[in-house]
C-alpha positions as CSV (number, residue, x, y, z in Angstrom):
1,M,102.9,35.5,-33.5
2,K,100.7,38.6,-33.6
3,S,99.6,40.4,-30.4
4,L,96.4,42.4,-30.3
5,D,98.5,45.6,-30.0
6,T,100.2,45.0,-33.4
7,A,97.4,43.1,-35.2
8,R,95.7,44.5,-38.3
9,V,92.0,44.4,-37.3
10,A,89.1,44.7,-39.7
11,L,85.6,45.4,-38.4
12,V,82.1,44.7,-39.9
13,H,78.7,45.9,-38.8
14,D,75.3,45.3,-40.4
15,W,74.4,48.9,-40.9
16,L,75.3,52.2,-39.4
17,T,72.1,54.4,-39.0
18,G,72.1,55.4,-35.4
19,M,73.5,54.9,-31.9
20,R,71.7,51.9,-30.5
21,G,72.9,49.0,-28.3
22,G,74.8,47.3,-31.2
23,E,76.7,50.5,-32.1
24,K,77.7,50.9,-28.4
25,C,79.3,47.5,-28.6
26,L,81.1,48.4,-31.8
27,E,82.2,51.7,-30.4
28,V,84.6,50.1,-27.9
29,L,86.6,48.5,-30.8
30,C,86.5,51.7,-32.8
31,Q,88.2,53.4,-29.8
32,R,90.7,50.6,-29.5
33,F,91.5,50.3,-33.2
34,P,90.8,53.8,-34.8
35,N,92.7,52.9,-38.0
36,A,90.8,49.7,-38.7
37,P,88.6,49.6,-41.8
38,L,84.9,49.4,-40.9
39,H,82.7,47.5,-43.5
40,T,78.9,47.9,-43.5
41,L,75.9,47.7,-45.7
42,L,75.1,51.4,-45.4
43,H,76.1,54.5,-43.5
44,A,73.9,57.4,-42.5
45,K,76.6,60.1,-42.0
46,G,76.4,62.0,-38.8
47,S,74.1,59.5,-37.0
48,L,76.9,57.9,-34.9
49,S,79.3,58.9,-32.2
50,P,82.5,60.7,-33.1
51,D,84.5,57.6,-32.4
52,I,82.6,55.6,-35.1
53,E,82.2,58.5,-37.5
54,Q,86.0,59.0,-37.7
55,M,86.6,55.5,-38.8
56,D,87.5,54.4,-42.4
57,I,83.8,53.4,-43.1
58,R,83.3,51.4,-46.3
59,P,79.7,50.9,-47.2
60,S,78.4,48.4,-49.7
61,W,76.7,49.3,-53.1
62,L,73.4,49.4,-51.3
63,N,74.4,52.8,-49.9
64,R,74.1,54.3,-53.3
65,L,70.4,53.5,-53.7
66,P,68.1,56.6,-53.4
67,G,66.3,56.8,-50.0
68,I,68.1,53.7,-48.7
69,V,68.6,55.0,-45.1
70,S,64.8,55.3,-44.6
71,N,63.9,52.1,-46.5
72,Y,66.8,49.7,-46.0
73,R,64.5,47.1,-44.3
74,Y,62.8,46.6,-47.6
75,T,66.0,45.5,-49.2
76,L,66.3,42.3,-47.2
77,P,66.4,40.1,-50.4
78,L,69.4,42.1,-51.6
79,M,71.4,42.0,-48.3
80,P,73.1,38.6,-48.8
81,F,74.4,39.9,-52.2
82,A,75.6,43.2,-50.7
83,A,77.3,41.4,-47.8
84,D,80.0,40.0,-50.0
85,W,82.6,42.4,-48.5
86,P,86.2,42.2,-49.8
87,I,88.0,41.8,-46.5
88,R,91.7,41.8,-47.2
89,N,95.0,42.5,-45.4
90,C,94.0,41.8,-41.9
91,D,95.2,39.5,-39.1
92,L,91.8,39.5,-37.3
93,L,88.2,40.0,-38.5
94,V,85.6,41.0,-36.0
95,S,81.9,41.3,-37.0
96,F,79.0,42.7,-35.0
97,S,75.9,40.9,-36.4
98,H,72.2,40.5,-36.1
99,A,71.6,40.2,-39.8
100,V,74.4,39.6,-42.4
101,A,77.7,40.9,-41.0
102,K,78.7,37.5,-39.8
103,A,78.8,36.4,-43.5
104,A,81.9,38.5,-44.1
105,K,84.7,36.2,-45.4
106,P,88.1,36.6,-43.9
107,P,91.4,36.1,-45.8
108,V,92.5,32.5,-45.8
109,G,93.9,31.5,-42.4
110,V,92.6,34.6,-40.6
111,P,90.3,34.1,-37.6
112,H,86.8,35.6,-37.8
113,V,85.2,36.4,-34.4
114,S,81.5,37.2,-34.7
115,Y,79.9,39.1,-31.8
116,C,76.4,37.8,-32.4
117,F,73.4,39.8,-31.2
118,T,71.1,37.1,-32.7
119,P,70.8,34.9,-35.7
120,M,68.6,36.9,-38.2
121,R,65.5,37.1,-36.0
122,Y,62.9,37.8,-38.7
123,A,64.1,34.7,-40.6
124,W,64.4,32.3,-37.7
125,H,62.5,33.1,-34.5
126,M,60.2,36.0,-34.9
127,R,58.6,35.7,-38.4
128,D,55.1,36.1,-36.9
129,S,56.0,39.1,-34.9
130,Y,57.4,40.9,-38.0
131,F,54.9,39.7,-40.7
132,A,51.7,38.4,-39.0
133,G,48.6,40.4,-40.1
134,R,50.6,42.2,-42.8
135,L,50.6,39.5,-45.5
136,G,48.3,37.0,-47.1
137,G,47.9,34.6,-50.0
138,V,50.5,34.9,-52.6
139,K,52.6,37.5,-50.7
140,S,52.8,35.1,-47.7
141,L,53.9,32.3,-49.8
142,A,56.6,34.4,-51.4
143,V,57.8,35.6,-48.0
144,N,58.0,32.0,-46.8
145,R,60.1,31.1,-49.7
146,L,62.4,34.1,-49.3
147,L,62.9,33.4,-45.6
148,K,63.7,29.8,-46.3
149,A,66.3,30.8,-48.8
150,I,67.8,33.4,-46.3
151,R,67.9,30.8,-43.5
152,N,69.8,28.4,-45.8
153,W,72.2,31.2,-46.7
154,D,72.5,32.3,-43.1
155,R,73.3,28.7,-41.9
156,R,75.8,28.1,-44.8
157,T,77.7,31.4,-44.2
158,S,78.1,30.7,-40.5
159,S,81.0,28.5,-41.5
160,R,82.9,31.7,-42.3
161,V,83.0,32.4,-38.5
162,T,85.8,30.7,-36.5
163,H,84.6,31.9,-33.1
164,F,81.1,33.0,-32.0
165,I,80.4,35.3,-29.1
166,A,76.8,35.4,-27.8
167,I,75.3,38.4,-26.0
168,S,73.3,36.2,-23.6
169,K,72.4,32.7,-22.8
170,T,69.3,33.1,-24.9
171,I,71.5,33.9,-28.0
172,Q,73.9,31.1,-27.1
173,D,71.0,28.7,-27.4
174,R,69.9,30.2,-30.7
175,I,73.5,30.0,-32.2
176,R,73.5,26.3,-31.2
177,E,70.1,25.7,-32.7
178,C,70.5,27.6,-35.9
179,Y,74.2,27.1,-36.7
180,G,75.1,24.0,-34.7
181,R,77.9,26.0,-33.2
182,E,79.1,26.7,-29.6
183,S,79.9,30.2,-28.4
184,V,81.1,32.1,-25.4
185,I,79.0,34.8,-23.6
186,I,80.1,38.4,-23.3
187,Y,77.3,40.6,-22.2
188,P,76.9,44.0,-23.9
189,P,78.0,47.2,-22.1
190,A,75.8,49.5,-20.0
191,D,76.9,53.0,-19.2
192,T,76.5,52.7,-15.5
193,A,78.6,55.8,-14.9
194,F,76.0,57.9,-16.7
195,Y,72.9,56.0,-15.7
196,S,73.0,56.4,-11.9
197,P,70.7,57.2,-9.0
198,D,70.1,60.7,-7.8
199,P,68.7,60.7,-4.2
200,A,67.6,64.3,-4.6
201,I,65.1,63.3,-7.3
202,K,61.7,62.0,-6.0
203,R,59.8,59.2,-7.5
204,E,56.6,60.0,-9.4
205,D,53.5,57.9,-10.0
206,F,54.0,56.8,-13.6
207,Y,55.3,53.8,-15.5
208,L,57.8,54.1,-18.3
209,I,58.5,52.5,-21.7
210,I,61.7,53.3,-23.7
211,S,61.6,51.4,-26.9
212,A,61.5,51.4,-30.7
213,F,57.9,50.8,-31.9
214,A,58.4,47.4,-33.5
215,P,55.6,44.8,-33.2
216,Y,57.7,42.2,-31.3
217,K,58.5,44.8,-28.6
218,R,54.8,44.3,-27.5
219,L,54.2,47.8,-26.4
220,D,50.5,47.1,-26.9
221,L,50.6,45.0,-23.7
222,A,51.9,47.9,-21.7
223,I,49.4,50.3,-23.1
224,E,46.4,48.0,-22.6
225,A,47.5,47.0,-19.1
226,C,47.9,50.6,-18.0
227,K,44.6,51.5,-19.5
228,K,43.0,48.6,-17.6
229,L,44.5,49.7,-14.3
230,N,44.1,53.4,-15.0
231,K,47.8,54.0,-14.5
232,R,49.8,56.7,-16.1
233,L,52.3,55.5,-18.7
234,I,54.9,57.6,-20.5
235,V,56.2,56.2,-23.8
236,I,59.6,57.3,-25.2
237,G,60.4,56.2,-28.7
238,S,59.1,55.9,-32.2
239,G,58.9,53.5,-35.1
240,Q,56.8,51.5,-37.6
241,D,54.0,50.7,-35.1
242,A,53.4,54.3,-34.0
243,A,50.0,54.8,-35.6
244,R,48.5,51.5,-34.2
245,L,49.9,52.2,-30.7
246,R,48.6,55.8,-30.6
247,A,45.2,54.6,-31.7
248,M,44.8,52.2,-28.8
249,A,46.1,54.6,-26.1
250,G,43.8,56.1,-23.6
251,P,44.1,59.4,-21.7
252,T,46.6,58.0,-19.2
253,V,49.2,57.3,-21.9
254,E,51.6,60.0,-23.1
255,F,53.9,59.7,-26.1
256,L,57.1,61.8,-26.1
257,G,59.0,60.6,-29.1
258,W,62.7,60.1,-28.8
259,K,64.5,62.1,-26.1
260,S,68.1,62.9,-25.3
261,N,70.1,60.6,-23.0
262,E,69.9,63.2,-20.3
263,E,66.1,63.2,-20.6
264,L,66.0,59.4,-20.6
265,R,68.0,59.3,-17.4
266,G,65.7,61.8,-15.8
267,H,62.6,59.7,-16.6
268,L,64.3,56.6,-15.4
269,R,65.1,58.3,-12.1
270,R,61.6,59.5,-11.6
271,C,59.3,56.6,-12.8
272,R,57.9,54.0,-10.5
273,A,59.1,51.2,-12.7
274,L,60.2,50.5,-16.3
275,L,57.9,48.2,-18.3
276,F,59.7,45.7,-20.5
277,P,57.0,43.5,-22.2
278,G,58.9,42.1,-25.2
279,E,61.2,39.1,-25.5
280,E,64.6,40.6,-26.1
281,D,67.9,39.1,-27.1
282,F,69.5,41.0,-24.2
283,G,67.9,44.4,-23.6
284,I,70.1,47.2,-22.4
285,V,67.3,49.5,-21.1
286,P,66.4,47.3,-18.1
287,V,70.1,47.4,-17.1
288,E,70.1,51.2,-17.4
289,A,66.9,51.4,-15.3
290,N,68.4,49.2,-12.6
291,A,71.6,51.4,-12.8
292,C,69.4,54.3,-11.8
293,G,68.0,52.3,-8.9
294,T,64.7,51.8,-10.8
295,P,62.8,48.4,-10.7
296,V,61.9,46.7,-13.9
297,I,58.7,44.8,-14.8
298,A,59.8,42.3,-17.5
299,F,58.5,39.4,-19.5
300,A,60.0,36.2,-18.0
301,K,61.8,35.1,-21.2
302,G,64.8,36.2,-23.1
303,G,67.6,38.5,-21.9
304,A,65.6,40.1,-19.1
305,T,65.8,36.8,-17.2
306,E,69.6,37.3,-17.0
307,T,69.6,41.0,-16.1
308,V,66.6,41.4,-13.8
309,T,66.3,39.5,-10.5
310,P,62.6,38.9,-9.8
311,F,60.7,39.6,-6.6
312,G,60.8,36.5,-4.4
313,E,64.5,35.8,-4.9
314,P,67.3,37.3,-2.8
315,R,68.1,40.9,-3.6
316,P,65.4,41.4,-6.2
317,T,65.6,44.2,-8.8
318,G,62.2,43.9,-10.3
319,F,59.2,41.7,-11.2
320,W,58.6,39.1,-13.9
321,F,55.3,38.3,-15.6
322,A,54.9,34.8,-17.1
323,E,52.7,35.3,-20.1
324,Q,52.6,37.9,-22.9
325,T,49.0,38.9,-22.0
326,V,47.4,42.1,-20.7
327,D,46.2,40.3,-17.6
328,S,49.6,38.8,-16.8
329,L,51.4,42.2,-17.1
330,A,48.6,44.0,-15.2
331,S,49.0,41.5,-12.3
332,A,52.7,42.2,-12.2
333,I,52.0,45.9,-12.1
334,E,49.7,45.4,-9.2
335,T,52.3,43.3,-7.4
336,C,54.8,46.2,-7.9
337,E,52.3,48.6,-6.4
338,R,52.0,46.4,-3.3
339,E,55.6,45.3,-2.9
340,H,57.8,47.9,-4.3
341,H,59.0,48.9,-0.8
342,G,60.5,45.4,-0.6
343,L,63.1,46.3,-3.3
344,N,66.3,48.1,-2.4
345,P,67.6,50.5,-5.1
346,A,71.1,49.6,-4.0
347,D,70.5,46.0,-5.1
348,A,69.3,47.2,-8.5
349,R,72.4,49.3,-8.9
350,A,74.7,46.5,-7.9
351,K,73.1,44.2,-10.4
352,A,73.5,46.7,-13.2
353,E,77.2,47.2,-12.4
354,M,77.8,43.6,-13.4
355,F,77.2,44.7,-17.0
356,D,79.2,47.9,-17.1
357,K,81.4,49.1,-20.0
358,K,84.7,48.5,-18.4
359,R,83.8,44.8,-17.8
360,Y,82.7,44.5,-21.4
361,E,85.9,46.0,-22.7
362,Q,88.1,43.8,-20.6
363,E,86.3,40.6,-21.5
364,L,86.0,41.4,-25.3
365,L,89.6,42.5,-25.7
366,G,90.8,39.6,-23.5
367,Y,89.0,37.1,-25.7
368,L,90.2,38.6,-28.9
369,A,93.8,38.5,-27.6
370,K,93.3,34.8,-26.7
371,V,92.0,34.0,-30.1
372,L,95.0,35.6,-31.8
373,N,97.4,33.9,-29.4
374,E,95.8,30.4,-30.0
375,H,95.7,31.0,-33.7
376,G,99.4,32.0,-33.8
377,S,100.5,29.0,-31.7
378,K,98.8,26.6,-34.3
379,K,100.9,28.0,-37.2
């Protein structure tokens, strides 16, 4: 019977192009298993933490295409073919997947644990958010057919996973809906040691967004709500929706691009509240905001309902708004203006500590050890 200490572990991640929440989840296993092979669709060298960069990274043939790092999203039809990784000589396969990594096929008799950020969202739940207004006629028909084929492939290859881990109750429900499978929940890690309050820093009168500029993030709601209320909004991030968002912004909205972690923390410590208008699978930024003692104004659906305790409940850490409309978000901002003194930063900090990195590491490694133990006992 293999123990986790002696097991040969193989890792799979969709793509390695930067340090976002998914890569922070992966990083813990890279630290724990530095000699494990790491399979991925593509790798942008130098874009990851040292613990990931030092791994034996094995990208697919997609990595050889010119300009792939900047344009990989356009290769969606090719991804299922590129995801046929040759996983050999391992006792445990662990994939980190929001697209195709969970399709990795383990050797016969080897358990495959998939840490699932979501079933492929643009194929299942958020087609309109990704494609609405961008396609029409023949193109729309072609996309519908493509996504149907990808959904069928995604459902079929879910059988290659022996154990699913969901990052939230929201994703647990999606795994059940899309794959007909049960899962356990292990929440992603937040760096609550780094993101922390600083009583010496005074709050300032501005609201904050930290986000990639993707349509489903709904940054447009935050911009329009702050314009309507004449409130200052600082936006940190970039992405495909940048031109549209900048065009709709008024004089109270400031775009800063991406900033260092230290600068992100500084803004979180100074802002009146973080705005989180999208429906997220989990959403690490609200946890980082609460870790700094900062309230969060979040859409009342998705992962934020598990990480943010709304005003009106015991020990609130922020405010929810019920509809993804400008008026609903503006009303929540006005409530924050009136009631923010009723929130205790210590409650926000305590809530965030429920999602810290040490907890994640213990739960994930404990679960993997349990899977190996149960698998060995059945032999």
